SETOR-281659 format. One record per residue: residue in three letters; x, y, z of N, C-alpha, C in turn. Coordinates in steps of 0.02 Angstrom, whole numbers, padded with zeros to 5 digits, always signed. Example, Ala and Ser with C-alpha at 12.3 -4.5 7.8 and 13.67 -1.06 7.14 Angstrom:
<nodes>
Ala+00660-00284+00390+00615-00225+00390+00660-00165+00390
Ser+00642-00112+00354+00684-00053+00357+00645+00002+00394
</nodes>
This chain:
<nodes>
Unk+00042-00060+00000+00000+00000+00000+00044+00062+00000
Unk+00035+00105-00048+00078+00164-00054+00062+00216-00002
Unk-00002+00234+00004-00020+00290+00046-00094+00285+00064
Unk-00109+00288+00129-00179+00286+00150-00217+00346+00122
Unk-00183+00399+00106-00215+00459+00081-00249+00447+00013
Unk-00226+00396-00023-00256+00380-00088-00329+00360-00081
Unk-00349+00337-00021-00418+00316-00009-00458+00369+00028
Unk-00429+00427+00040-00461+00479+00080-00486+00535+00036
Unk-00554+00539+00025-00581+00593-00018-00565+00662+00009
Unk-00564+00670+00075-00550+00736+00104-00480+00760+00087
Unk-00433+00713+00085-00365+00732+00065-00365+00753-00009
Unk-00407+00718-00050-00412+00738-00120-00437+00809-00128
Unk-00486+00828-00086-00511+00897-00087-00455+00946-00070
Unk-00418+00931-00017-00363+00975+00004-00312+00982-00052
Unk-00297+00926-00086-00248+00927-00140-00270+00971-00198
Unk-00335+00967-00215-00362+01006-00271-00368+01080-00255
Unk-00385+01095-00193-00402+01164-00175-00346+01201-00139
Unk-00288+01170-00130-00234+01203-00096-00206+01260-00138
Unk-00179+01309-00104-00146+01364-00138-00083+01338-00171
Unk-00075+01353-00235-00016+01329-00272+00045+01371-00255
Unk+00096+01336-00231+00160+01371-00216+00200+01380-00281
Unk+00245+01428-00280+00288+01439-00338+00332+01377-00349
Unk+00335+01354-00411+00372+01294-00425+00447+01306-00420
Unk+00483+01257-00394+00556+01264-00392+00584+01261-00463
Unk+00642+01292-00472+00672+01292-00538+00692+01222-00561
Unk+00711+01181-00513+00731+01113-00529+00694+01065-00483
Unk+00697+01002-00503+00666+00951-00462+00593+00940-00479
Unk+00562+00899-00439+00493+00877-00451+00444+00922-00414
Unk+00388+00935-00445+00334+00974-00414+00267+00947-00438
Unk+00215+00963-00401+00148+00939-00419+00128+00966-00488
Unk+00143+01029-00501+00125+01058-00566+00158+01022-00624
Unk+00221+01004-00616+00257+00969-00670+00229+00898-00679
Unk+00211+00867-00624+00181+00800-00629+00115+00803-00668
Unk+00073+00852-00651+00008+00858-00684+00017+00873-00758
Unk+00062+00919-00776+00073+00935-00846+00098+00875-00886
Unk+00144+00837-00856+00170+00777-00890+00115+00725-00899
Unk+00072+00719-00850+00017+00671-00854-00032+00691-00909
Unk-00045+00755-00916-00090+00780-00969-00060+00765-01037
Unk+00004+00778-01045+00038+00765-01109+00035+00690-01126
Unk+00044+00648-01076+00042+00576-01086-00028+00554-01106
Unk-00080+00579-01071-00149+00560-01087-00170+00587-01155
Unk-00145+00646-01174-00160+00672-01240-00133+00626-01295
Unk-00075+00596-01281-00043+00555-01332-00069+00483-01332
Unk-00085+00456-01274-00101+00385-01269-00170+00370-01241
Unk-00208+00422-01225-00273+00411-01194-00266+00395-01120
Unk-00321+00395-01085-00319+00383-01013-00296+00312-00997
Unk-00308+00265-01044-00287+00196-01033-00211+00190-01032
Unk-00177+00238-01062-00104+00237-01063-00072+00274-01006
Unk-00114+00301-00961-00088+00341-00905-00072+00296-00846
Unk-00013+00302-00820+00006+00267-00759+00058+00309-00723
Unk+00062+00299-00658+00112+00336-00619+00182+00320-00644
Unk+00194+00258-00663+00260+00239-00687+00279+00277-00751
Unk+00231+00281-00798+00246+00316-00861+00257+00390-00851
Unk+00218+00419-00805+00228+00490-00790+00297+00501-00760
Unk+00317+00457-00715+00383+00463-00683+00438+00457-00735
Unk+00431+00409-00781+00482+00400-00833+00486+00462-00877
Unk+00428+00491-00891+00427+00551-00934+00464+00609-00902
Unk+00462+00611-00836+00495+00666-00799+00566+00648-00779
Unk+00585+00585-00786+00653+00565-00767+00661+00553-00693
Unk+00607+00533-00659+00610+00518-00588+00584+00448-00574
Unk+00592+00425-00514+00565+00360-00495+00490+00366-00481
Unk+00455+00310-00488+00383+00310-00474+00370+00330-00402
Unk+00410+00305-00355+00399+00321-00284+00403+00395-00270
Unk+00444+00431-00309+00452+00503-00296+00387+00541-00311
Unk+00347+00515-00357+00283+00547-00374+00235+00545-00315
Unk+00238+00490-00277+00190+00481-00222+00202+00530-00165
Unk+00257+00564-00165+00268+00616-00115+00226+00677-00129
Unk+00202+00683-00191+00163+00741-00211+00089+00725-00224
Unk+00074+00666-00248+00006+00646-00262-00003+00573-00242
Unk-00055+00556-00203-00059+00489-00174-00076+00433-00222
Unk-00105+00449-00281-00123+00394-00326-00148+00420-00393
Unk-00163+00373-00437-00184+00389-00505-00251+00426-00506
Unk-00298+00404-00465-00364+00436-00465-00359+00510-00447
Unk-00319+00525-00396-00310+00595-00377-00274+00634-00432
Unk-00229+00601-00466-00194+00633-00522-00242+00651-00577
Unk-00289+00606-00593-00339+00620-00645-00382+00680-00626
Unk-00402+00684-00562-00441+00742-00540-00402+00807-00549
Unk-00338+00805-00533-00295+00864-00542-00288+00882-00615
Unk-00283+00832-00658-00277+00844-00730-00340+00877-00757
Unk-00399+00852-00736-00463+00880-00759-00468+00954-00740
Unk-00448+00969-00679-00453+01039-00658-00402+01083-00693
Unk-00344+01055-00706-00291+01095-00738-00310+01115-00809
Unk-00338+01069-00849-00353+01086-00918-00409+01137-00923
Unk-00450+01142-00871-00503+01192-00873-00478+01263-00864
Unk-00415+01270-00848-00385+01337-00848-00380+01366-00918
Unk-00388+01322-00969-00383+01344-01038-00445+01382-01061
Unk-00499+01379-01023-00561+01412-01043-00550+01488-01047
Unk-00577+01518-01100-00570+01591-01109-00610+01628-01056
Unk-00584+01683-01029-00620+01719-00976-00687+01747-00997
Unk-00698+01756-01062-00762+01785-01085-00816+01732-01096
Unk-00799+01668-01084-00848+01614-01094-00908+01625-01049
Unk-00967+01622-01079-01028+01627-01040-01048+01698-01020
Unk-01020+01749-01054-01037+01818-01036-01081+01852-01089
Unk-01105+01813-01137-01146+01842-01191-01215+01861-01163
Unk-01254+01895-01206-01322+01915-01186-01370+01858-01200
Unk-01415+01844-01153-01466+01794-01162-01443+01726-01137
Unk-01489+01689-01105-01470+01625-01075-01444+01576-01127
Unk-01476+01576-01187-01457+01526-01237-01385+01538-01262
Unk-01369+01599-01277-01302+01615-01301-01249+01600-01248
Unk-01265+01614-01185-01217+01601-01131-01207+01526-01122
Unk-01262+01488-01120-01256+01416-01110-01222+01383-01170
Unk-01238+01406-01230-01205+01379-01290-01130+01392-01288
Unk-01111+01452-01266-01040+01469-01262-01004+01423-01213
Unk-01036+01409-01156-01006+01364-01107-01000+01293-01136
Unk-01051+01270-01171-01050+01203-01200-00995+01198-01252
Unk-00987+01249-01293-00935+01248-01344-00865+01248-01312
Unk-00857+01284-01258-00794+01285-01223-00776+01215-01197
Unk-00826+01181-01168-00815+01113-01144-00800+01065-01201
Unk-00833+01075-01258-00821+01032-01316-00750+01043-01343
Unk-00729+01106-01347-00662+01121-01372-00608+01092-01327
Unk-00621+01092-01261-00574+01060-01215-00567+00986-01231
Unk-00623+00954-01247-00622+00882-01261-00593+00866-01329
Unk-00596+00912-01375-00562+00900-01439-00486+00903-01431
Unk-00464+00946-01384-00392+00949-01370-00369+00894-01323
Unk-00414+00874-01279-00398+00823-01229-00454+00770-01227
Unk-00458+00727-01278-00513+00678-01281-00518+00633-01220
Unk-00463+00623-01184-00464+00579-01125-00513+00605-01072
Unk-00532+00669-01074-00579+00695-01024-00644+00655-01024
Unk-00665+00633-01084-00727+00594-01089-00719+00522-01067
Unk-00657+00501-01055-00645+00432-01032-00652+00426-00956
Unk-00654+00482-00922-00658+00480-00849-00726+00453-00829
Unk-00727+00400-00791-00788+00366-00772-00800+00373-00696
Unk-00863+00362-00678-00880+00362-00607-00910+00429-00585
Unk-00947+00426-00531-00981+00485-00505-00946+00516-00445
Unk-00885+00492-00429-00851+00516-00369-00784+00547-00384
Unk-00779+00580-00441-00719+00619-00456-00729+00689-00428
Unk-00683+00709-00386-00690+00773-00350-00675+00832-00397
Unk-00717+00884-00395-00702+00943-00435-00654+00990-00399
Unk-00613+01023-00437-00569+01074-00410-00598+01143-00424
Unk-00562+01196-00407-00589+01264-00415-00606+01282-00487
Unk-00566+01259-00536-00581+01274-00605-00643+01237-00629
Unk-00651+01175-00606-00710+01136-00624-00774+01167-00595
Unk-00771+01188-00532-00829+01219-00501-00844+01286-00535
Unk-00793+01323-00553-00803+01387-00587-00838+01376-00654
Unk-00819+01323-00690-00851+01307-00753-00925+01290-00743
Unk-00939+01250-00692-01008+01232-00675-01048+01294-00655
Unk-01016+01337-00617-01048+01400-00595-01069+01442-00655
Unk-01025+01447-00707-01041+01486-00766-01102+01458-00802
Unk-01106+01392-00806-01163+01361-00839-01227+01372-00800
Unk-01224+01365-00734-01283+01377-00693-01307+01450-00698
Unk-01259+01496-00696-01278+01567-00699-01306+01585-00767
Unk-01286+01547-00819-01313+01560-00886-01388+01549-00889
Unk-01412+01499-00853-01483+01480-00856-01524+01512-00801
Unk-01491+01529-00745-01527+01562-00691-01556+01629-00716
Unk-01618+01641-00700-01652+01701-00724-01689+01691-00789
Unk-01686+01630-00816-01722+01616-00879-01796+01602-00869
Unk-01816+01593-00807-01885+01575-00793-01893+01504-00769
Unk-01839+01465-00771-01843+01396-00746-01836+01396-00670
Unk-01873+01352-00635-01862+01345-00563-01794+01315-00549
Unk-01769+01323-00488-01700+01301-00472-01684+01229-00492
Unk-01729+01182-00478-01715+01112-00494-01707+01102-00569
Unk-01746+01138-00609-01742+01130-00682-01681+01166-00710
Unk-01658+01219-00677-01595+01251-00697-01538+01200-00692
Unk-01535+01165-00635-01483+01115-00625-01490+01058-00675
Unk-01553+01035-00686-01564+00979-00732-01545+00998-00803
Unk-01560+01060-00824-01544+01082-00892-01468+01085-00902
Unk-01432+01112-00853-01359+01116-00858-01328+01046-00859
Unk-01353+01001-00817-01327+00933-00816-01341+00897-00882
Unk-01399+00911-00912-01416+00881-00977-01366+00903-01030
Unk-01350+00967-01032-01301+00992-01081-01233+00960-01069
Unk-01213+00955-01006-01149+00925-00990-01145+00852-01012
Unk-01200+00815-01001-01200+00745-01021-01199+00738-01097
Unk-01232+00784-01132-01230+00783-01205-01159+00793-01231
Unk-01124+00842-01203-01055+00855-01225-01012+00793-01213
Unk-01019+00762-01155-00979+00702-01140-00997+00645-01187
Unk-01061+00637-01202-01082+00582-01246-01053+00591-01316
Unk-01055+00652-01341-01026+00665-01407-00950+00656-01407
Unk-00919+00674-01351-00847+00668-01346-00825+00595-01344
Unk-00870+00551-01325-00853+00480-01326-00833+00457-01396
Unk-00865+00486-01447-00847+00469-01516-00774+00486-01530
Unk-00752+00544-01506-00683+00563-01514-00636+00513-01481
Unk-00656+00491-01421-00615+00444-01384-00608+00378-01422
Unk-00665+00351-01445-00663+00287-01480-00625+00292-01546
Unk-00635+00347-01581-00600+00356-01645-00525+00359-01634
Unk-00504+00399-01585-00432+00405-01571-00402+00339-01549
Unk-00439+00301-01508-00413+00236-01485-00404+00188-01543
Unk-00454+00183-01587-00450+00137-01643-00395+00157-01693
Unk-00387+00223-01702-00334+00245-01747-00265+00230-01718
Unk-00257+00237-01652-00193+00221-01621-00178+00146-01627
Unk-00229+00106-01616-00219+00033-01617-00208+00005-01687
Unk-00242+00034-01736-00238+00006-01804-00188+00042-01849
Unk-00174+00104-01833-00131+00144-01877-00166+00167-01940
Unk-00233+00159-01942-00273+00178-02001-00324+00231-01978
Unk-00329+00285-02016-00376+00338-01998-00448+00314-02008
Unk-00494+00348-01975-00565+00331-01982-00589+00338-02054
Unk-00569+00392-02087-00589+00403-02156-00562+00349-02203
Unk-00500+00330-02192-00470+00278-02234-00505+00210-02224
Unk-00521+00195-02161-00552+00130-02146-00620+00124-02179
Unk-00662+00176-02171-00729+00174-02201-00726+00181-02278
Unk-00676+00216-02302-00669+00224-02374-00652+00159-02410
Unk-00627+00110-02372-00608+00046-02401-00662-00008-02394
Unk-00723+00011-02376-00776-00038-02363-00822-00047-02423
Unk-00794-00053-02482-00834-00062-02543-00877-00125-02540
Unk-00851-00178-02511-00890-00240-02508-00954-00231-02467
Unk-00954-00184-02421-01015-00169-02383-01062-00126-02425
Unk-01035-00074-02456-01077-00027-02492-01114-00061-02550
Unk-01083-00112-02580-01115-00147-02635-01178-00185-02614
Unk-01187-00195-02550-01244-00233-02525-01300-00189-02499
Unk-01292-00124-02501-01340-00079-02469-01397-00058-02515
Unk-01394-00074-02580-01447-00051-02625-01512-00089-02614
Unk-01513-00140-02573-01575-00176-02559-01618-00140-02506
Unk-01591-00087-02477-01627-00049-02425-01653+00016-02455
Unk-01718+00020-02469-01744+00076-02510-01738+00145-02476
Unk-01752+00149-02412-01748+00215-02379-01677+00240-02377
Unk-01631+00196-02357-01561+00214-02355-01536+00235-02425
Unk-01556+00197-02476-01535+00213-02544-01563+00279-02568
Unk-01627+00292-02552-01658+00355-02573-01624+00415-02541
Unk-01608+00409-02477-01574+00464-02442-01504+00475-02470
Unk-01472+00420-02487-01405+00424-02517-01408+00459-02584
Unk-01455+00439-02626-01461+00468-02693-01484+00540-02691
Unk-01520+00558-02638-01543+00628-02630-01488+00674-02603
Unk-01430+00646-02589-01374+00687-02565-01372+00696-02490
Unk-01411+00656-02454-01413+00664-02381-01346+00650-02347
Unk-01304+00610-02379-01239+00593-02349-01182+00634-02379
Unk-01198+00677-02427-01145+00717-02460-01117+00770-02413
Unk-01161+00805-02379-01140+00856-02330-01179+00844-02266
Unk-01159+00794-02227-01197+00776-02167-01194+00831-02114
Unk-01245+00832-02073-01246+00877-02016-01189+00858-01968
Unk-01157+00909-01940-01107+00896-01889-01142+00873-01825
Unk-01128+00813-01800-01166+00786-01743-01168+00832-01683
Unk-01111+00863-01666-01111+00906-01607-01154+00968-01618
Unk-01146+01000-01676-01184+01061-01691-01259+01046-01692
Unk-01278+00993-01727-01348+00975-01733-01377+00957-01664
Unk-01341+00916-01627-01366+00894-01562-01371+00950-01512
Unk-01321+00993-01509-01323+01048-01461-01381+01094-01476
Unk-01393+01109-01539-01449+01153-01558-01516+01123-01536
Unk-01523+01056-01544-01586+01024-01526-01595+01022-01449
Unk-01540+01011-01413-01545+01012-01340-01565+01082-01316
Unk-01535+01134-01345-01552+01202-01325-01624+01219-01346
Unk-01646+01193-01404-01715+01203-01424-01763+01174-01372
Unk-01746+01115-01347-01789+01083-01296-01792+01124-01233
Unk-01735+01151-01211-01734+01193-01151-01775+01257-01162
Unk-01769+01285-01223-01808+01345-01240-01883+01331-01237
Unk-01903+01273-01261-01974+01255-01258-01998+01248-01186
Unk-01955+01219-01144-01973+01212-01073-01980+01280-01040
Unk-01934+01326-01055-01938+01394-01027-02003+01428-01049
Unk-02019+01422-01114-02080+01453-01140-02142+01423-01107
Unk-02142+01357-01098-02200+01325-01066-02207+01347-00994
Unk-02151+01352-00958-02154+01376-00889-02181+01446-00884
Unk-02161+01488-00932-02186+01557-00931-02261+01559-00944
Unk-02284+01517-00990-02355+01515-01004-02395+01491-00944
Unk-02367+01443-00908-02403+01414-00851-02404+01461-00791
Unk-02354+01506-00786-02351+01551-00729-02375+01622-00745
Unk-02393+01633-00809-02416+01700-00828-02483+01715-00796
Unk-02489+01774-00766-02552+01794-00735-02606+01805-00788
Unk-02667+01786-00771-02724+01801-00814-02748+01872-00799
Unk-02796+01897-00837-02823+01963-00824-02896+01958-00803
Unk-02916+02003-00760-02985+02004-00733-03034+02017-00790
Unk-03086+01977-00793-03136+01984-00846-03177+02048-00839
Unk-03172+02079-00780-03212+02139-00769-03171+02203-00779
Unk-03112+02206-00748-03073+02269-00750-03008+02263-00789
Unk-02987+02202-00805-02926+02194-00844-02862+02192-00804
Unk-02867+02198-00738-02807+02194-00696-02781+02122-00693
Unk-02715+02114-00678-02689+02045-00674-02722+02005-00618
Unk-02731+01941-00632-02758+01894-00583-02707+01838-00574
Unk-02680+01832-00515-02630+01781-00503-02662+01712-00507
Unk-02623+01666-00537-02647+01597-00541-02643+01566-00471
Unk-02695+01530-00451-02692+01495-00387-02645+01435-00392
Unk-02617+01415-00334-02572+01358-00333-02609+01295-00352
Unk-02673+01290-00332-02713+01232-00349-02786+01255-00358
Unk-02826+01210-00385-02897+01227-00395-02911+01262-00460
Unk-02972+01285-00468-02993+01318-00529-02961+01387-00537
Unk-02947+01408-00598-02918+01475-00608-02968+01529-00589
Unk-02943+01586-00566-02986+01642-00546-03002+01684-00607
Unk-03065+01707-00610-03088+01748-00666-03087+01822-00649
Unk-03085+01839-00584-03090+01909-00564-03035+01924-00512
Unk-03013+01987-00511-02958+02006-00467-02981+02017-00396
Unk-03046+02028-00385-03071+02042-00318-03144+02021-00312
Unk-03168+02020-00249-03238+02005-00237-03283+02059-00267
Unk-03259+02122-00267-03299+02177-00294-03310+02166-00369
Unk-03258+02147-00406-03266+02135-00478-03311+02075-00491
Unk-03306+02026-00448-03349+01967-00456-03423+01987-00447
Unk-03438+02030-00397-03507+02053-00385-03531+02098-00442
Unk-03487+02140-00467-03505+02182-00524-03524+02140-00584
Unk-03486+02088-00596-03501+02044-00652-03567+02008-00641
Unk-03581+01990-00579-03644+01955-00563-03703+02002-00575
Unk-03698+02065-00551-03753+02113-00562-03762+02128-00636
Unk-03707+02129-00673-03712+02143-00745-03750+02089-00780
Unk-03739+02027-00759-03776+01971-00791-03849+01975-00774
Unk-03867+01997-00712-03937+02003-00692-03973+02057-00730
Unk-03936+02110-00749-03967+02167-00783-03982+02152-00857
Unk-03955+02098-00883-03965+02083-00954-04036+02060-00967
</nodes>
């Protein structure tokens, strides 16, 4: 057993949130370990990341790394937080909830195109650091004030985050297969003539092909993000419709919707009586 701290989540929080000291000019430091680990994961994916390989990359022994970080899981958390420093400071500052949330989603997507291994991180118990929480805060603030109740603000942001991760999985799988085979995705599919010769028996697929549907395909991320945001916009509009006050049938003043029961037709008892007398006079 290297270090009991590797099993201590509270130590992981301290490691992520500690004030960073100035790095020494020489020797090993936590910052250098994290940067080397990111470079290694960028090149080989998360499956290629190990404490031993990081140590070799830095020219130190594996044991020397454990003086700075207790284990691989904690190192991955540090890596995730470090790459989020790359986010532009203006991300999520546009006008309107949709533009702000879209900007945040694109920033997260761009991070994953540069570091596909981010989408390989599995499990629900990876601790966030200050940069990760700041990113989440930007997304939450983008939707807050849109008209959604608090629980739906959180759900909408989590939905966008899961969409970005799901799309990034394609990048991960493509990169892994290209590393293993040495053949690019385009080259591999371009050589599948024996498959394409058998597809003319499927009329819908053939019709779409002949109509040019595959000539300029929609970009999956762009298409999917737009549809997710469309869905959130529809939810916001529906919530506004459901919470919009009605107007009094007698005087035209706003009438608040009751929490339960039948909707109110009049703003006051006086207007209700006036309406009653008016019906009697007819």
